[in-house]
C-alpha positions as CSV (number, residue, x, y, z in Angstrom):
1,X,30.1,94.4,115.1
2,X,32.6,93.8,112.4
3,X,35.8,92.1,114.5
4,X,38.6,92.4,111.6
5,X,41.6,90.2,111.9
6,X,45.0,91.5,112.0
7,X,47.2,90.2,108.7
8,X,49.1,87.1,110.1
9,X,52.9,88.1,111.1
10,X,56.3,86.3,109.5
11,X,59.4,86.0,112.1
12,X,61.6,88.2,110.3
13,X,64.4,86.1,109.1
14,X,67.8,86.5,106.5
15,X,68.3,83.3,104.3
16,X,71.5,82.5,102.7
17,X,70.6,82.3,98.6
18,X,74.0,82.5,97.7
19,X,76.6,79.2,96.4
20,X,79.1,77.8,98.9
21,X,82.4,80.2,98.9
22,X,85.6,79.9,100.9
23,X,85.3,81.5,104.3
24,X,81.4,81.0,104.7
25,X,82.3,78.8,107.1
26,X,84.2,81.1,109.4
27,X,81.6,84.5,108.4
28,X,78.4,83.4,108.2
29,X,77.9,81.8,111.6
30,X,74.4,81.3,112.8
31,X,74.9,83.8,115.8
32,X,76.2,86.3,112.8
33,X,73.0,86.1,110.6
34,X,71.1,86.9,113.6
35,X,72.9,90.1,114.3
36,X,72.2,91.0,110.3
37,X,68.6,89.9,110.8
38,X,68.2,92.9,113.7
39,X,69.7,95.2,111.8
40,X,67.7,94.3,109.0
41,X,64.4,94.6,111.1
42,X,65.3,98.2,112.4
43,X,67.3,100.0,110.1
44,X,66.3,98.7,106.4
45,X,62.8,100.4,106.6
46,X,64.2,104.3,106.9
47,X,67.6,103.1,104.5
48,X,64.2,102.4,102.0
49,X,62.9,106.0,102.8
50,X,65.8,107.9,102.1
51,X,67.0,106.6,99.1
52,X,63.2,107.5,98.5
53,X,64.4,111.1,99.4
54,X,67.6,110.8,97.2
55,X,65.3,110.3,93.8
56,X,63.1,113.2,95.2
57,X,66.0,115.6,95.4
58,X,67.6,114.9,91.8
59,X,64.4,115.0,90.7
60,X,63.7,118.5,92.2
61,X,67.3,119.7,90.7
62,X,66.4,118.1,87.3
63,X,63.8,120.3,87.2
64,X,66.0,123.2,87.7
65,X,66.4,123.6,91.7
66,X,70.0,124.1,93.3
67,X,71.1,122.6,96.3
68,X,71.5,125.0,99.5
69,X,72.2,125.5,103.2
70,X,69.5,124.5,104.9
71,X,67.4,127.5,106.8
72,X,66.3,124.5,109.0
73,X,69.8,123.6,110.2
74,X,71.1,126.9,110.7
75,X,71.1,127.0,114.2
76,X,73.6,123.5,114.6
77,X,76.2,125.6,112.5
78,X,75.8,128.9,114.1
79,X,75.9,127.1,117.9
80,X,79.9,127.3,118.5
81,X,79.6,124.7,121.4
82,X,79.7,121.4,120.3
83,X,82.8,119.0,118.7
84,X,82.8,115.7,117.7
85,X,84.7,112.5,119.3
86,X,87.7,113.2,116.8
87,X,90.2,110.2,116.5
88,X,89.8,107.0,118.5
89,X,92.8,105.1,120.1
90,X,95.6,103.9,117.4
91,X,94.0,106.1,114.5
92,X,95.4,110.0,115.7
93,X,98.2,110.4,112.9
94,X,96.4,109.5,109.1
95,X,99.1,111.4,107.1
96,X,99.5,108.5,105.0
97,X,96.4,106.3,104.0
98,X,96.7,103.5,101.3
99,X,93.6,102.9,99.9
100,X,92.6,98.9,98.1
101,X,90.7,95.6,98.3
102,X,90.3,93.1,100.7
103,X,91.4,90.0,98.9
104,X,94.3,88.2,100.8
105,X,97.2,89.3,98.5
106,X,96.3,93.1,98.8
107,X,95.6,92.7,102.4
108,X,98.9,91.8,102.7
109,X,100.6,94.5,100.9
110,X,98.4,97.1,102.7
111,X,99.5,95.9,106.1
112,X,103.3,95.8,104.7
113,X,102.9,99.3,102.9
114,X,104.3,102.0,105.9
115,X,101.1,103.6,105.7
116,X,99.4,104.6,109.0
117,X,96.0,103.5,107.7
118,X,94.9,100.9,105.8
119,X,91.3,102.0,104.2
120,X,89.9,98.7,103.6
121,X,87.8,98.6,100.7
122,X,84.7,96.3,100.2
123,X,83.2,99.3,98.1
124,X,84.6,101.3,94.9
125,X,87.9,99.4,95.0
126,X,86.0,95.6,95.5
127,X,84.0,94.0,92.8
128,X,81.3,92.2,95.1
129,X,81.2,89.0,93.8
130,X,80.1,86.5,96.8
131,X,83.6,85.5,96.4
132,X,85.0,88.5,96.8
133,X,82.5,89.6,99.6
134,X,83.2,86.8,101.9
135,X,86.4,86.6,101.1
136,X,87.4,90.0,101.8
137,X,85.7,89.9,105.6
138,X,87.9,86.5,105.9
139,X,90.7,87.8,105.4
140,X,89.9,91.0,107.7
141,X,89.2,88.3,110.3
142,X,92.4,86.7,110.2
143,X,94.6,90.4,110.1
144,X,92.9,91.8,113.0
145,X,94.3,88.4,114.5
146,X,97.0,88.1,112.7
147,X,97.3,85.0,110.9
148,X,97.0,86.4,107.1
149,X,100.1,85.0,105.4
150,X,99.1,84.1,102.3
151,X,101.3,82.1,99.4
152,X,99.8,82.7,95.7
153,X,99.3,79.4,93.7
154,X,102.8,80.2,91.8
155,X,104.4,79.4,95.2
156,X,105.3,83.2,95.9
157,X,104.8,83.8,99.6
158,X,103.7,86.8,101.2
159,X,104.4,87.3,104.7
160,X,103.2,90.1,107.2
161,X,106.0,92.4,109.0
162,X,105.8,93.9,112.8
163,X,104.1,97.2,112.5
164,X,101.2,97.6,110.1
165,X,98.6,100.0,109.8
166,X,95.4,100.8,111.6
167,X,92.4,99.6,109.5
168,X,89.6,101.9,108.6
169,X,87.3,99.5,106.7
170,X,84.3,101.1,104.2
171,X,81.4,99.2,103.2
172,X,79.2,99.9,100.3
173,X,77.0,102.1,99.9
174,X,73.6,102.8,100.7
175,X,72.3,102.4,97.1
176,X,73.8,98.9,96.7
177,X,71.9,95.7,97.9
178,X,73.2,92.3,98.5
179,X,71.3,89.5,96.5
180,X,72.6,86.5,98.0
181,X,71.4,87.1,101.0
182,X,67.1,87.3,101.1
183,X,65.8,89.5,104.4
184,X,62.3,88.3,104.9
185,X,60.4,91.1,107.3
186,X,57.0,90.5,109.5
187,X,54.6,91.0,106.6
188,X,56.0,88.3,104.7
189,X,57.5,90.7,102.3
190,X,61.1,89.7,101.0
191,X,63.7,91.5,99.1
192,X,67.4,91.5,98.9
193,X,69.6,92.6,102.2
194,X,71.2,95.9,102.4
195,X,75.2,95.5,101.3
196,X,75.8,98.5,103.7
197,X,74.2,96.3,106.6
198,X,75.7,93.5,105.3
199,X,79.3,94.5,104.8
200,X,79.3,96.5,108.4
201,X,77.3,94.3,110.0
202,X,80.3,91.1,109.4
203,X,83.1,93.2,110.2
204,X,82.3,94.8,113.5
205,X,80.2,91.9,115.1
206,X,83.4,89.3,114.1
207,X,85.9,92.2,114.7
208,X,85.1,94.5,117.3
209,X,86.0,93.7,120.5
210,X,89.4,91.9,118.3
211,X,90.3,96.0,117.6
212,X,89.3,97.0,120.9
213,X,91.4,94.6,122.0
214,X,94.6,95.6,120.1
215,X,93.8,98.9,120.7
216,X,93.0,100.3,117.1
217,X,89.2,99.9,116.2
218,X,86.6,99.5,115.1
219,X,86.7,102.4,112.6
220,X,84.2,102.8,109.3
221,X,84.8,104.8,106.5
222,X,81.3,105.7,105.5
223,X,80.9,106.2,101.3
224,X,78.1,107.9,99.1
225,X,76.3,109.9,101.9
226,X,73.8,112.3,100.2
227,X,72.6,113.9,103.6
228,X,72.7,114.4,107.5
229,X,69.4,112.5,107.5
230,X,72.0,109.4,106.2
231,X,74.3,110.4,108.8
232,X,72.0,109.7,112.2
233,X,70.5,106.5,110.6
234,X,74.3,105.5,110.8
235,X,74.6,106.8,114.1
236,X,71.7,104.7,115.6
237,X,73.6,101.9,114.0
238,X,76.4,102.3,115.9
239,X,74.3,102.5,119.0
240,X,72.4,99.5,118.3
241,X,75.3,97.9,118.0
242,X,77.5,98.9,120.7
243,X,74.7,97.6,123.1
244,X,74.1,94.5,120.7
245,X,77.6,93.6,121.5
246,X,78.4,95.3,124.6
247,X,80.7,97.9,123.5
248,X,81.4,100.8,125.2
249,X,79.4,104.0,124.4
250,X,81.2,106.0,121.4
251,X,83.4,103.1,120.7
252,X,83.1,103.3,117.2
253,X,84.4,106.1,115.1
254,X,83.4,107.0,111.8
255,X,85.0,109.2,108.7
256,X,82.4,110.1,106.6
257,X,83.4,110.8,102.7
258,X,82.0,114.0,101.3
259,X,81.5,112.5,98.0
260,X,78.4,114.2,97.1
261,X,77.4,117.9,96.1
262,X,74.7,117.3,99.0
263,X,76.5,116.6,101.3
264,X,78.9,119.5,100.7
265,X,76.3,121.8,101.9
266,X,75.2,119.7,104.9
267,X,78.9,119.0,106.4
268,X,78.4,120.5,109.8
269,X,74.8,118.5,110.0
270,X,76.8,115.1,109.1
271,X,79.4,116.1,112.1
272,X,76.6,116.5,114.2
273,X,75.0,113.2,113.7
274,X,77.9,111.4,114.2
275,X,79.3,113.7,116.7
276,X,79.8,110.8,119.1
277,X,80.8,108.4,116.7
278,X,82.6,110.2,114.4
279,X,86.5,111.1,113.7
280,X,86.2,112.9,110.4
281,X,85.8,114.0,107.0
282,X,87.2,113.0,103.7
283,X,87.5,114.4,100.2
284,X,86.3,111.8,98.0
285,X,87.1,113.9,94.9
286,X,86.3,111.6,92.4
287,X,82.5,110.5,93.3
288,X,82.5,114.1,94.4
289,X,83.1,115.5,90.4
290,X,80.5,112.1,89.2
291,X,77.8,113.4,91.6
292,X,78.5,117.1,90.1
293,X,77.5,115.5,86.4
294,X,74.5,113.5,87.8
295,X,72.6,116.3,89.6
296,X,72.6,118.3,87.0
297,X,73.7,116.5,83.5
298,X,70.2,118.0,82.4
299,X,70.3,121.6,83.1
300,X,72.4,122.8,79.9
301,X,75.6,123.5,78.9
302,X,76.3,125.7,81.9
303,X,76.8,122.4,83.3
304,X,79.3,120.7,81.0
305,X,82.0,119.7,82.6
306,X,85.6,119.3,79.8
307,X,87.8,116.7,79.6
308,X,88.2,114.5,82.9
309,X,91.8,115.3,82.9
310,X,91.2,119.2,83.0
311,X,88.9,118.9,86.2
312,X,91.1,119.2,88.3
313,X,91.6,120.0,92.5
314,X,92.2,123.6,91.5
315,X,89.1,124.6,89.3
316,X,87.6,127.2,91.6
317,X,84.1,125.1,92.6
318,X,86.6,121.8,93.3
319,X,89.0,124.4,95.8
320,X,85.6,125.5,97.3
321,X,84.7,122.2,98.6
322,X,88.2,121.0,99.8
323,X,88.7,124.3,101.4
324,X,85.4,124.2,103.1
325,X,85.8,120.3,104.2
326,X,89.1,121.5,106.0
327,X,87.5,124.8,107.8
328,X,84.6,122.6,108.7
329,X,86.3,119.5,110.3
330,X,88.5,121.7,112.2
331,X,86.0,123.8,113.6
332,X,84.2,120.8,115.0
333,X,87.6,119.4,116.1
334,X,87.5,116.7,113.3
335,X,89.9,115.6,110.7
336,X,89.7,116.2,107.2
337,X,91.8,113.8,105.5
338,X,92.5,114.6,101.6
339,X,92.1,112.2,98.6
340,X,93.5,110.3,96.0
341,X,95.7,111.6,93.3
342,X,95.0,108.7,90.2
343,X,98.7,108.6,89.1
344,X,100.4,105.7,89.9
345,X,104.3,104.5,89.2
346,X,105.4,101.4,86.9
347,X,108.2,99.7,88.1
348,X,108.8,98.8,84.8
349,X,108.9,102.5,82.9
350,X,111.3,105.2,85.0
351,X,109.6,108.3,83.1
352,X,106.0,107.1,84.4
353,X,107.6,107.0,87.5
354,X,109.1,110.1,87.8
355,X,105.7,112.2,86.4
356,X,103.5,110.3,89.0
357,X,105.6,110.6,92.1
358,X,105.7,114.8,90.6
359,X,102.1,114.6,90.4
360,X,101.5,113.1,93.5
361,X,104.0,115.2,95.4
362,X,102.3,118.1,94.3
363,X,98.7,117.1,94.8
364,X,100.0,116.3,98.4
365,X,101.1,119.8,98.9
366,X,98.5,121.0,97.7
367,X,96.5,119.4,100.6
368,X,99.1,119.8,103.1
369,X,98.9,123.3,102.4
370,X,95.0,123.9,103.0
371,X,95.4,122.2,106.3
372,X,94.5,118.5,105.4
373,X,95.7,116.1,108.4
374,X,96.9,113.1,106.3
375,X,95.8,112.2,102.4
376,X,95.2,108.8,100.6
377,X,97.5,106.8,98.3
378,X,96.6,104.1,95.8
379,X,99.7,102.2,95.7
380,X,102.9,101.0,98.2
381,X,105.3,103.2,96.1
382,X,103.5,106.6,96.7
383,X,103.7,106.1,100.8
384,X,107.0,107.6,100.8
385,X,106.5,110.7,99.2
386,X,102.9,111.8,100.7
387,X,104.6,110.8,104.0
388,X,107.4,113.4,103.3
389,X,105.1,115.9,102.4
390,X,103.1,115.7,105.5
391,X,105.6,115.2,107.2
392,X,107.3,118.6,106.9
393,X,103.8,119.9,107.0
394,X,103.1,118.4,110.3
395,X,106.4,118.8,112.6
396,X,106.0,116.8,115.8
397,X,102.3,117.1,115.6
398,X,100.4,114.3,114.5
399,X,97.7,116.6,112.8
400,X,96.5,119.9,111.8
401,X,93.3,120.4,113.6
402,X,94.9,123.6,115.1
403,X,94.8,125.7,111.7
404,X,90.8,126.2,111.6
405,X,91.5,128.0,108.6
406,X,88.6,131.2,110.1
407,X,89.6,133.3,106.8
408,X,87.7,130.4,104.5
409,X,84.0,131.8,103.4
410,X,82.4,129.5,101.3
411,X,78.5,130.5,99.7
412,X,76.5,128.4,97.7
413,X,77.3,130.1,94.4
414,X,81.0,129.2,94.8
415,X,80.0,125.1,95.4
416,X,77.8,125.7,92.3
417,X,80.0,127.5,90.4
418,X,80.5,124.1,88.0
419,X,81.4,127.2,84.5
420,X,84.6,128.2,86.9
421,X,85.6,124.6,85.2
422,X,85.5,126.0,81.7
423,X,83.3,123.4,79.9
424,X,81.9,125.4,77.9
425,X,84.8,127.3,76.4
426,X,85.5,126.0,72.7
427,X,87.9,123.5,72.5
428,X,86.8,122.0,76.4
429,X,85.7,119.0,75.0
430,X,88.3,116.7,72.9
431,X,87.9,114.1,70.7
432,X,90.6,112.5,72.9
433,X,88.7,113.0,76.1
434,X,85.9,111.0,74.6
435,X,87.8,108.3,73.6
436,X,89.3,108.3,76.9
437,X,86.1,108.4,78.8
438,X,85.1,105.0,76.1
439,X,88.4,103.3,76.3
440,X,88.7,103.4,80.6
441,X,84.8,102.5,80.9
442,X,84.8,99.6,78.5
443,X,88.1,98.3,80.3
444,X,87.1,98.8,83.8
445,X,84.2,97.5,83.3
446,X,85.4,94.2,81.7
447,X,87.8,94.2,84.7
448,X,84.8,94.4,87.1
449,X,83.4,92.0,85.3
450,X,86.0,89.1,86.1
451,X,85.8,90.5,89.7
452,X,88.5,93.5,89.7
453,X,87.3,96.5,91.0
454,X,90.6,98.3,91.2
455,X,92.6,98.4,87.6
456,X,95.3,100.2,86.3
457,X,94.7,101.6,83.1
458,X,96.8,103.9,81.5
459,X,99.1,104.7,84.1
460,X,95.8,105.9,86.5
461,X,94.6,104.2,89.2
462,X,91.0,102.7,88.1
463,X,87.9,102.0,90.3
464,X,84.5,102.3,90.5
465,X,84.3,106.1,91.2
466,X,86.8,107.2,88.0
467,X,84.4,104.7,86.1
468,X,81.2,106.6,87.0
469,X,83.1,110.4,85.8
470,X,84.3,109.0,82.4
471,X,81.0,106.8,81.4
472,X,78.7,110.3,83.1
473,X,80.2,112.7,80.9
474,X,79.5,110.7,77.4
475,X,75.8,110.4,78.6
476,X,76.1,114.4,79.3
477,X,78.1,115.2,76.2
478,X,75.5,113.3,74.3
479,X,72.5,114.4,75.3
480,X,74.1,118.2,75.6
481,X,75.2,118.3,71.9
482,X,78.4,118.9,73.0
483,X,81.1,119.9,69.9
484,X,84.4,118.7,70.2
485,X,87.5,121.1,69.8
486,X,87.7,118.9,66.5
487,X,84.3,120.1,65.0
488,X,83.0,116.5,65.7
489,X,79.3,116.4,67.5
490,X,79.1,113.8,70.1
491,X,76.1,111.5,70.0
492,X,74.8,108.0,69.5
493,X,76.4,107.4,66.5
494,X,79.9,108.9,67.3
495,X,80.2,107.0,71.0
496,X,79.2,103.8,68.5
497,X,82.0,104.2,66.4
498,X,84.7,105.4,69.4
499,X,83.2,102.0,71.2
500,X,84.0,99.7,67.5
501,X,87.4,101.6,67.7
502,X,88.0,100.8,70.7
503,X,87.1,97.0,71.2
504,X,89.2,96.3,67.8
505,X,92.5,97.8,69.6
506,X,92.4,95.8,72.1
507,X,94.1,92.2,73.1
508,X,91.0,89.7,72.9
509,X,91.4,86.4,74.5
510,X,88.7,83.4,74.6
511,X,87.8,84.4,77.8
512,X,87.7,88.1,78.1
513,X,84.7,90.2,78.9
514,X,84.9,93.0,76.5
515,X,82.2,92.3,74.6
516,X,79.7,92.3,77.9
517,X,81.5,95.6,79.1
518,X,80.8,97.0,75.8
519,X,76.7,96.5,76.4
520,X,76.8,97.7,79.7
521,X,78.8,100.6,78.5
522,X,76.0,101.2,76.3
523,X,73.2,101.0,79.0
524,X,75.0,103.2,81.4
525,X,76.3,106.1,78.9
526,X,73.8,105.6,75.9
527,X,70.3,105.2,77.4
528,X,67.6,107.3,77.6
529,X,67.4,107.6,81.2
530,X,70.5,107.5,83.4
531,X,71.3,104.7,85.7
532,X,72.3,106.2,88.9
533,X,75.2,104.1,89.7
534,X,76.8,101.6,86.8
535,X,77.4,99.0,89.5
536,X,73.5,98.4,89.9
537,X,72.5,97.1,86.4
538,X,76.1,95.4,86.4
539,X,76.1,93.7,89.6
540,X,72.4,92.2,88.8
541,X,72.7,91.3,85.4
542,X,76.6,89.6,85.9
543,X,77.4,89.2,89.1
544,X,74.7,87.6,90.8
545,X,75.2,83.9,91.2
546,X,72.3,81.8,93.0
């Protein structure tokens, strides 16, 4: 008889591999690390499986398959009886939400903005340096306890007023890792920690009870979901967390960003999976456009999009997506939150400010007219105009969930009507559009490498999502051999020439990161293989400090 011996097992652990940074002592306590370790033991394997599923879907799409409403979940969509939990205490009124990173200065500014909600963003608006990751958690820890006042190195004091927004925290997406923490499983295999589990875990562990005591939380925004199975994983994480921390079932509430083309086909299923922990959905417009390009980038001229500025919310495929989101949410008792217009004011230039206010007003009037319950802005000076629009639309209500939008009927063909944006029409892509994408991509990446995740560029607020559009359009235009309105073929040589011109026009300093940014832009816009997210190689090459 042969006796086999089981392989030796290791006690799972999470090890700190990053440098000591401010706030680490308060945030990375042994108890918090134990909680993060348990999260990884239970859920990191499922995360890997779901990410593999994403790769398989992208391969099918590149080979000619199209996403569709799933037959296997038709029963969920057809069942009229179920509803989501809806908004928790302090989240009922979301007419204006301000988005922004979680550094200490921006935390104070957001809390003083006058918005109803602050989307505390550890994702697209944050460059995930280890200092920013821990510092952001520390800022939130203090903000929730009323101790976040701040004095700048120049001596300027920032103090929080009496009335502050409800905080909704956005962790990093499933695809990202936190390489300053290393998880070792029972088999002794080690890998970088999941950024999602680290961000959400630390936030909930430290702040859930304090938020409950204040009557406003804990609430999260869930980014980059590509389907209902990813939502199911989040729901299981919430259930485990509530048990671990001794919270009442259903206390945690999430709002899901519908910012991928695949998630657009599974909105009801996503609501269903999270129904006991769900407040609503958000129309994440910029990542949605990026997702369309990414999934259909190699499918021929029919899927080419025009200049970035021409892909507005009123083109038919974008309108279909936003209309479906409102109808889906209100059918199930969920809130529908609108997206962010990129225009921002300039206090030194009244003409720019007037244009931004007019653009934002029109954008918010469109959303309010569609039935959205609230909207995003990216600058405190935009809060009043957005609030005015939604005050008028809501009247004495806190939302528009009574508007069921039963007249909305969106088909798969409507969501996939990419040609409706006009990218295949002569002159839809211009030399200026190419130069703008290169310029935005390089300047954003340069700021990101210096630890700044949200940047005002040419009077628009740029973050990782808008930068993704810029670089992915360049990749698509090159690989589809697009001819600009001026008669120039977009190929690698042409992009290199534009890149050279952009660099020559930028103000340079001895410590800038433009050369690194240009090299990164080449990787993510000109490589033969398309990197799924520009932040992945950028993070690995430049932000990981041992």
